[in-house]
C-alpha positions in Angstrom: 175.6 95.4 60.4 171.8 95.6 60.6 171.5 94.0 57.1 172.7 90.7 58.6 169.4 90.4 60.5 167.7 89.7 57.1 169.7 86.5 56.9 168.9 85.2 60.4 171.7 86.6 62.3 170.8 87.3 65.9 172.2 90.2 68.0 174.6 87.7 69.6 175.8 86.6 66.1 176.4 90.2 65.1 178.1 91.0 68.4 180.4 88.0 67.9 181.3 89.2 64.4 182.0 92.8 65.7 184.1 91.5 68.6 186.2 89.2 66.4 186.6 91.3 63.3 189.1 94.1 62.7 187.5 97.5 62.4 188.8 98.0 58.8 187.1 94.7 57.7 183.9 95.8 59.4 184.0 99.0 57.4 184.7 97.1 54.2 181.7 94.9 54.9 179.5 97.9 55.5 180.7 99.7 52.4 180.1 96.7 50.2 177.0 95.4 51.9 175.2 94.8 48.6 177.9 92.5 47.4 178.2 90.8 50.8 174.4 90.2 50.8 174.6 88.6 47.3 177.4 86.2 48.5 175.7 85.6 51.9 172.5 84.7 50.1 174.3 82.3 47.8 175.9 80.4 50.7 172.6 80.3 52.7 170.7 79.1 49.6 173.2 76.2 49.2 171.4 74.8 52.2 174.3 74.8 54.7 173.3 75.4 58.3 176.7 77.0 59.1 176.6 80.0 56.8 176.7 82.3 59.8 179.9 80.7 61.1 181.5 80.9 57.7 180.7 84.6 57.5 181.8 85.4 61.1 185.1 83.5 60.6 185.9 84.3 57.0 184.3 87.7 56.2 187.0 88.6 53.6 185.5 85.8 51.4 182.3 87.7 51.2 184.0 90.7 49.6 185.0 88.7 46.5 183.3 89.4 43.3 180.0 87.4 43.2 181.0 85.4 40.2 184.4 84.4 41.8 182.6 83.6 45.1 180.1 81.4 43.4 182.8 79.7 41.3 184.6 78.7 44.6 181.6 76.8 45.7 180.2 75.5 42.4 183.3 73.6 41.5 182.2 70.9 44.1 179.1 68.6 44.1 176.6 70.6 46.1 175.3 67.9 48.4 178.8 66.7 49.3 180.0 70.3 49.8 177.0 71.1 52.1 177.6 68.0 54.1 181.3 68.8 54.5 180.6 72.4 55.5 177.9 71.3 58.0 180.3 68.8 59.5 183.1 71.4 59.8 182.6 75.0 58.6 186.4 75.5 58.5 186.3 73.6 55.2 185.3 76.9 53.6 188.9 78.1 54.2 190.1 75.6 51.6 187.7 76.3 48.8 
């Protein structure tokens, strides 16, 4: 999970992810790290301050095809979406 450090994840963030994520999901994330990075970069670049929480709590989202992933977020007005996510990262579950 070393690649997460490029996106501002601390050791504590990575440990939280590992402690709360099934081994099979961790393996899928590692095996598809390039795709995960594309999707992670997209969420971070939206400007939300909770991209780490979204990743830690909903890692399966980051395994979606990048175009499908982007479409989930782009169907909403960016500023409103970012504000909603920043207020409650669990909104990501309903995208």
